[in-house]
C-alpha positions as CSV (number, residue, x, y, z in Angstrom):
1,X,-16.2,15.1,11.7
2,X,-18.2,11.9,11.1
3,X,-18.5,9.3,13.8
4,X,-17.1,5.9,13.1
5,X,-19.6,3.4,11.6
6,X,-18.9,-0.3,12.1
7,X,-20.5,-3.6,10.9
8,X,-20.1,-6.7,13.0
9,X,-20.6,-10.1,11.3
10,X,-20.8,-12.8,14.1
11,X,-23.2,-15.7,14.4
12,X,-22.7,-16.3,18.1
13,X,-25.2,-14.1,19.9
14,X,-23.1,-13.8,23.1
15,X,-19.9,-12.8,21.2
16,X,-21.9,-10.5,19.0
17,X,-23.2,-8.7,22.1
18,X,-19.7,-8.6,23.6
19,X,-18.2,-7.1,20.5
20,X,-21.0,-4.5,20.4
21,X,-20.1,-3.5,24.0
22,X,-16.4,-3.4,23.2
23,X,-17.1,-1.0,20.4
24,X,-19.2,1.2,22.8
25,X,-16.3,1.1,25.2
26,X,-14.1,2.5,22.4
27,X,-16.6,5.3,21.8
28,X,-18.1,3.7,18.7
29,X,-21.9,3.8,18.8
30,X,-23.0,3.7,15.2
31,X,-22.9,-0.1,14.9
32,X,-24.6,-2.5,12.5
33,X,-24.9,-6.1,13.6
34,X,-25.5,-9.3,11.6
35,X,-25.6,-13.0,12.4
36,X,-25.2,-14.1,8.8
37,X,-23.7,-12.9,5.6
38,X,-27.2,-12.5,4.1
39,X,-28.2,-10.3,7.1
40,X,-25.0,-8.2,6.7
41,X,-25.7,-7.7,3.0
42,X,-29.3,-6.6,3.7
43,X,-28.1,-4.2,6.4
44,X,-25.5,-2.6,4.2
45,X,-28.0,-2.3,1.4
46,X,-30.6,-0.6,3.7
47,X,-28.4,1.5,5.8
48,X,-25.4,2.2,3.5
49,X,-21.7,1.4,3.7
50,X,-19.6,1.4,6.8
51,X,-16.1,2.5,7.7
52,X,-15.0,-0.8,9.2
53,X,-16.4,-4.3,9.0
54,X,-15.5,-6.8,11.7
55,X,-15.8,-10.2,10.0
56,X,-16.0,-13.6,11.7
57,X,-14.8,-16.3,9.4
58,X,-16.4,-19.6,10.3
59,X,-20.2,-19.8,10.4
60,X,-23.1,-21.9,9.1
61,X,-23.9,-21.1,5.5
62,X,-21.9,-18.5,3.6
63,X,-18.8,-17.6,5.6
64,X,-16.7,-14.5,6.3
65,X,-14.8,-14.9,3.0
66,X,-18.1,-14.5,1.2
67,X,-18.7,-11.1,2.9
68,X,-15.1,-10.0,2.3
69,X,-15.5,-10.7,-1.4
70,X,-18.8,-8.8,-1.4
71,X,-17.2,-5.8,0.3
72,X,-14.4,-5.9,-2.3
73,X,-16.9,-5.9,-5.1
74,X,-19.2,-3.2,-3.7
75,X,-16.8,-1.0,-1.8
76,X,-19.3,-0.9,1.2
77,X,-16.5,-0.9,3.8
78,X,-13.3,1.2,3.9
79,X,-11.5,-1.4,6.0
80,X,-12.0,-4.8,7.7
81,X,-10.9,-6.5,10.9
82,X,-10.8,-10.2,10.7
83,X,-12.0,-12.1,13.7
84,X,-11.8,-15.9,14.3
85,X,-10.7,-18.7,16.5
86,X,-8.8,-20.2,13.6
87,X,-5.0,-20.6,13.6
88,X,-3.0,-17.5,13.1
89,X,-1.6,-18.8,9.8
90,X,-5.2,-19.0,8.5
91,X,-5.9,-15.5,9.6
92,X,-2.8,-14.2,7.9
93,X,-3.8,-16.0,4.7
94,X,-7.3,-14.5,4.8
95,X,-5.8,-11.1,5.4
96,X,-3.5,-11.5,2.4
97,X,-6.5,-12.6,0.2
98,X,-8.5,-9.6,1.3
99,X,-5.6,-7.2,0.5
100,X,-5.2,-8.8,-2.9
101,X,-8.9,-7.9,-3.5
102,X,-8.1,-4.2,-2.7
103,X,-9.4,-4.2,0.9
104,X,-7.5,-2.4,3.7
105,X,-7.1,-4.9,6.5
106,X,-6.5,-3.2,9.8
107,X,-5.5,-6.5,11.4
108,X,-6.6,-10.0,12.7
109,X,-8.0,-10.8,16.1
110,X,-8.0,-14.2,17.7
111,X,-11.1,-14.9,19.7
112,X,-11.8,-13.8,22.3
113,X,-11.1,-10.2,21.5
114,X,-10.5,-7.6,24.2
115,X,-11.5,-3.9,24.5
116,X,-7.8,-2.9,24.2
117,X,-6.8,-5.0,21.3
118,X,-9.9,-4.0,19.3
119,X,-9.2,-0.3,20.2
120,X,-5.7,-0.6,18.9
121,X,-6.9,-1.8,15.5
122,X,-9.7,0.8,15.3
123,X,-7.0,3.5,15.8
124,X,-5.3,2.3,12.6
125,X,-8.3,3.3,10.5
126,X,-7.7,6.4,8.4
127,X,-10.6,8.6,7.6
128,X,-11.1,9.0,3.8
129,X,-10.5,12.4,2.3
130,X,-13.2,15.0,2.4
131,X,-13.6,14.6,-1.4
132,X,-14.3,10.9,-1.0
133,X,-16.7,11.4,1.8
134,X,-18.6,14.0,-0.2
135,X,-19.0,11.6,-3.1
136,X,-20.4,8.9,-0.7
137,X,-19.4,5.3,-0.2
138,X,-21.2,4.0,-3.3
139,X,-19.9,6.8,-5.6
140,X,-16.1,6.5,-5.0
141,X,-15.7,2.8,-4.2
142,X,-17.1,1.0,-7.3
143,X,-14.4,-0.2,-9.7
144,X,-13.9,2.1,-12.7
145,X,-15.3,0.3,-15.8
146,X,-13.8,0.1,-19.2
147,X,-16.8,2.0,-20.6
148,X,-16.5,4.8,-18.1
149,X,-12.8,5.0,-18.9
150,X,-13.5,5.3,-22.6
151,X,-16.1,8.1,-21.9
152,X,-13.6,9.9,-19.7
153,X,-10.8,9.6,-22.3
154,X,-13.0,11.2,-24.9
155,X,-13.0,14.4,-22.9
156,X,-9.3,14.6,-22.4
157,X,-7.0,17.0,-24.4
158,X,-4.9,15.6,-27.2
159,X,-1.5,17.1,-26.1
160,X,1.3,15.2,-24.3
161,X,2.3,15.4,-20.7
162,X,0.7,16.4,-18.4
163,X,-2.2,14.6,-20.2
164,X,-4.0,13.2,-17.2
165,X,-3.9,15.9,-14.4
166,X,-6.5,13.9,-12.4
167,X,-3.9,11.2,-11.9
168,X,-2.1,12.3,-8.7
169,X,0.4,10.7,-6.4
170,X,0.3,10.0,-2.7
171,X,3.6,9.7,-1.0
172,X,4.7,7.1,1.6
173,X,7.8,8.0,3.5
174,X,10.8,5.7,4.1
175,X,12.9,6.2,7.1
176,X,16.2,4.8,8.4
177,X,16.6,3.3,11.9
178,X,18.1,6.5,13.1
179,X,14.9,8.4,12.2
180,X,16.1,10.0,9.0
181,X,13.9,10.4,6.0
182,X,15.5,8.5,3.2
183,X,12.9,9.0,0.5
184,X,9.3,8.5,-0.6
185,X,7.5,6.0,-2.7
186,X,4.9,7.3,-5.1
187,X,1.5,5.6,-5.1
188,X,-1.0,6.4,-7.8
189,X,-4.4,7.9,-7.0
190,X,-7.1,9.3,-9.3
191,X,-8.8,12.5,-8.2
192,X,-11.9,12.0,-10.2
193,X,-14.2,15.0,-10.6
194,X,-17.4,13.2,-9.6
195,X,-16.3,10.0,-7.9
196,X,-13.7,11.5,-5.5
197,X,-10.4,10.0,-4.7
198,X,-10.0,6.6,-6.2
199,X,-7.5,4.0,-5.0
200,X,-5.5,1.9,-7.5
201,X,-7.6,-1.2,-7.1
202,X,-10.6,0.8,-8.4
203,X,-9.0,2.0,-11.7
204,X,-5.9,0.0,-12.5
205,X,-7.8,-3.0,-14.0
206,X,-9.6,-0.7,-16.4
207,X,-6.3,1.1,-17.2
208,X,-4.6,-2.2,-17.9
209,X,-7.4,-3.2,-20.3
210,X,-7.1,0.2,-22.1
211,X,-3.3,0.0,-22.3
212,X,-2.8,3.1,-20.2
213,X,-0.6,1.8,-17.4
214,X,2.4,3.2,-19.3
215,X,0.8,6.6,-19.4
216,X,0.2,6.4,-15.6
217,X,3.8,5.4,-15.0
218,X,5.1,8.4,-17.0
219,X,2.8,10.6,-15.0
220,X,4.1,9.2,-11.7
221,X,7.7,9.7,-12.9
222,X,7.0,13.3,-13.8
223,X,5.4,14.0,-10.4
224,X,8.2,12.3,-8.5
225,X,11.0,14.2,-10.3
226,X,9.0,17.5,-9.9
227,X,8.8,17.0,-6.1
228,X,12.4,16.1,-5.8
229,X,13.4,19.2,-7.7
230,X,11.1,21.4,-5.6
231,X,12.8,20.0,-2.4
232,X,16.2,20.7,-4.0
233,X,15.3,24.3,-4.6
234,X,13.7,24.8,-1.2
235,X,16.2,23.0,1.0
236,X,19.3,22.5,-1.1
237,X,18.8,18.7,-1.0
238,X,16.9,16.7,-3.6
239,X,14.4,14.2,-2.2
240,X,14.9,10.5,-3.3
241,X,11.7,9.2,-5.0
242,X,10.7,5.7,-5.9
243,X,8.2,4.8,-8.7
244,X,6.8,1.4,-9.7
245,X,7.5,0.4,-13.3
246,X,5.4,-2.4,-14.9
247,X,7.7,-5.1,-16.3
248,X,6.0,-4.7,-19.7
249,X,7.5,-1.2,-20.0
250,X,10.9,-2.8,-20.0
251,X,9.9,-4.5,-23.2
252,X,9.9,-1.2,-25.0
253,X,13.1,-0.3,-26.8
254,X,12.5,3.4,-26.4
255,X,11.8,3.3,-22.6
256,X,15.3,4.2,-21.5
257,X,15.8,7.0,-24.1
258,X,12.5,8.6,-23.1
259,X,13.4,8.3,-19.4
260,X,16.8,9.9,-20.0
261,X,15.2,12.7,-21.9
262,X,12.9,13.3,-18.9
263,X,15.8,13.3,-16.5
264,X,17.5,15.9,-18.6
265,X,14.6,18.3,-17.9
266,X,15.2,18.2,-14.2
267,X,18.3,19.3,-12.2
268,X,18.3,16.3,-9.8
269,X,20.7,13.5,-10.3
270,X,19.5,10.2,-11.7
271,X,20.5,8.6,-8.4
272,X,17.5,10.3,-6.8
273,X,15.2,8.1,-8.8
274,X,14.6,4.4,-7.8
275,X,12.6,2.3,-10.2
276,X,10.8,-0.5,-8.5
277,X,10.4,-3.6,-10.7
278,X,7.8,-6.3,-9.8
279,X,8.4,-9.7,-11.2
280,X,5.2,-11.2,-12.4
281,X,6.0,-14.4,-14.2
282,X,8.6,-17.1,-14.5
283,X,9.3,-16.5,-18.2
284,X,12.8,-15.9,-19.3
285,X,13.7,-12.2,-19.2
286,X,13.9,-10.9,-22.8
287,X,17.2,-9.5,-24.0
288,X,15.6,-6.0,-24.4
289,X,14.5,-6.1,-20.8
290,X,18.0,-7.1,-19.6
291,X,19.6,-4.3,-21.7
292,X,17.1,-1.7,-20.5
293,X,17.9,-2.6,-16.8
294,X,21.6,-2.3,-17.5
295,X,21.2,1.0,-19.3
296,X,19.2,2.4,-16.4
297,X,21.9,1.5,-14.0
298,X,24.5,3.0,-16.3
299,X,22.4,6.1,-16.5
300,X,22.6,6.3,-12.7
301,X,19.1,5.3,-11.7
302,X,18.6,2.9,-8.8
303,X,16.8,-0.4,-9.3
304,X,14.8,-2.2,-6.7
305,X,13.4,-5.7,-6.9
306,X,9.9,-5.2,-5.4
307,X,7.9,-7.8,-3.5
308,X,10.9,-10.1,-3.1
309,X,10.0,-13.7,-2.5
310,X,6.4,-13.5,-3.9
311,X,7.3,-13.9,-7.6
312,X,9.2,-16.6,-9.5
313,X,13.0,-17.2,-9.5
314,X,13.7,-14.1,-7.4
315,X,17.0,-15.3,-6.1
316,X,18.2,-16.1,-9.7
317,X,17.0,-12.6,-10.8
318,X,19.1,-11.1,-8.0
319,X,22.1,-12.9,-9.2
320,X,21.5,-11.9,-12.9
321,X,20.2,-8.4,-12.7
322,X,21.9,-5.2,-11.6
323,X,19.6,-4.3,-8.7
324,X,20.7,-1.9,-5.9
325,X,17.9,-2.7,-3.5
326,X,15.7,-5.5,-2.2
327,X,12.2,-4.8,-0.9
328,X,10.8,-7.2,1.6
329,X,7.0,-7.3,1.1
330,X,4.4,-6.7,3.8
331,X,3.1,-10.2,3.6
332,X,6.3,-11.4,5.4
333,X,6.4,-8.5,7.8
334,X,2.9,-8.2,9.3
335,X,2.8,-10.2,12.5
336,X,6.5,-11.2,12.3
337,X,6.9,-10.4,16.0
338,X,4.7,-13.3,16.9
339,X,5.5,-15.6,14.0
340,X,8.9,-17.3,14.0
341,X,8.5,-18.4,10.3
342,X,8.0,-14.8,9.1
343,X,10.9,-13.6,11.3
344,X,13.2,-16.2,9.8
345,X,12.2,-15.3,6.3
346,X,12.9,-11.6,6.9
347,X,16.1,-12.3,8.7
348,X,17.3,-14.6,5.9
349,X,16.5,-12.1,3.2
350,X,18.3,-9.3,5.1
351,X,21.3,-11.5,5.6
352,X,21.5,-12.4,1.9
353,X,21.0,-8.7,0.9
354,X,23.9,-7.7,3.2
355,X,26.2,-10.3,1.7
356,X,25.2,-9.1,-1.8
357,X,25.8,-5.4,-0.8
358,X,22.1,-4.6,-1.5
359,X,20.1,-2.0,0.4
360,X,17.0,-3.3,2.1
361,X,13.6,-1.7,2.4
362,X,11.1,-3.4,4.7
363,X,7.4,-2.7,3.8
364,X,4.3,-3.2,5.8
365,X,5.6,-2.3,9.2
366,X,2.4,-1.5,11.0
367,X,2.9,-2.1,14.7
368,X,5.5,-1.3,17.4
369,X,6.0,-5.0,18.0
370,X,6.9,-5.7,14.4
371,X,9.1,-2.6,14.4
372,X,10.9,-3.8,17.5
373,X,11.4,-7.2,16.0
374,X,13.3,-5.6,13.1
375,X,15.7,-3.7,15.3
376,X,17.6,-6.9,16.1
377,X,17.9,-8.0,12.5
378,X,20.0,-5.3,10.9
379,X,19.6,-1.7,9.7
380,X,17.0,-1.7,6.9
381,X,15.0,1.2,5.7
382,X,11.5,1.1,7.1
383,X,8.2,1.8,5.3
384,X,4.6,1.2,6.6
385,X,1.7,2.5,8.6
386,X,3.7,2.6,11.8
387,X,5.9,5.3,10.2
388,X,3.3,7.0,8.0
389,X,0.4,6.2,5.7
390,X,0.5,7.4,2.0
391,X,-0.4,11.1,1.9
392,X,-0.8,14.0,-0.4
393,X,2.1,16.3,-1.3
394,X,0.8,19.0,1.1
395,X,0.5,16.5,3.9
396,X,4.0,15.1,3.2
397,X,5.6,18.5,3.4
398,X,3.8,19.1,6.7
399,X,4.8,15.7,7.9
400,X,8.5,16.3,7.1
401,X,8.4,19.5,9.2
402,X,6.7,18.0,12.2
403,X,7.8,14.3,12.2
404,X,10.4,14.7,14.9
405,X,7.8,16.0,17.2
406,X,5.1,13.5,16.3
407,X,6.7,10.4,15.0
408,X,6.1,7.5,17.5
409,X,8.9,5.3,16.2
410,X,11.6,7.8,17.4
411,X,10.9,6.9,21.0
412,X,11.7,3.2,20.4
413,X,14.9,3.7,18.4
414,X,18.3,2.7,19.9
415,X,20.9,5.3,20.5
416,X,23.1,5.7,17.4
417,X,26.7,6.7,18.0
């Protein structure tokens, strides 16, 4: 197993030394240090990528945001920890910006950090798959270009589904507050033959340019219904699955008939499938989109409004559209235990959903403090790293069998009568 490799960007020599010692105290000894963004870039170029970059924000010359953008463009770090004496709201905004660029943010630290708090964030890091490690940090982290995608397409078979077997799903469990598995969300990955396991941020832009997001969605629907059917055969109970559907697919008049035809091929009920719809613009919903959503509900599928509160006119959409579920995004949940504003937003959304008879899924629950903060707000379904990270199908099946022995959240749950 590889040892953890960490880069520290910090322009204060004393704090740089202190962070180095804290990493050593956490049994991390492969450490690169840099007092400027330029030095950090040189170090990464000379000694290769790192697992985690600890980024100070404020410094003379190029700041920590510059390094974060560099890491997003080059893929030279698997994750970052943001460190600063700035206000917590600033740290949260930087973390959101980094995540939008496809970077895994383990957390934010207010200066001065401590050995324990740094160790807690280091423990959240997930080692990349063996396939990704074998490919190397520069091979599997660069964004997939449109030219590469075209070359790859030329070698694919001409038949229909499954047309892209390298597109696989990772599954993130959802659990109720009594510890029961309520379903899984499918998250797309690309198991590339030479570049290893690619995350969505590395290939989705190229797929969008090539008009292949619809093909990816159909692939995820196929994988989700297949898994649900396999669980039905093996346990007698189908596993509920959730798949993200690009809003543009709702513009297609044949979307619902094609989905109904797919559902007829599987013995699971349509209620086992949740379609998560992300609102991306404030434009008036077209008639065909409205009709497609209604037909999906009439067919029995569940509809979820994803990333509630981050798009335009979400409350009006809730009033107009036949949604079953509201998903509260991670941006509102991370750090809510220490942020009254976030806690108020989450509480308000949950209260509104309750009055509208909507189910609630809370994403981005990453710490025991945020989990505990949710316990007093209602009974939502929970999804996030505190419960489980996205995992392969084999890992998911093992997790289902072992979760009651290993799941940390069960110890914090209130007794349910």
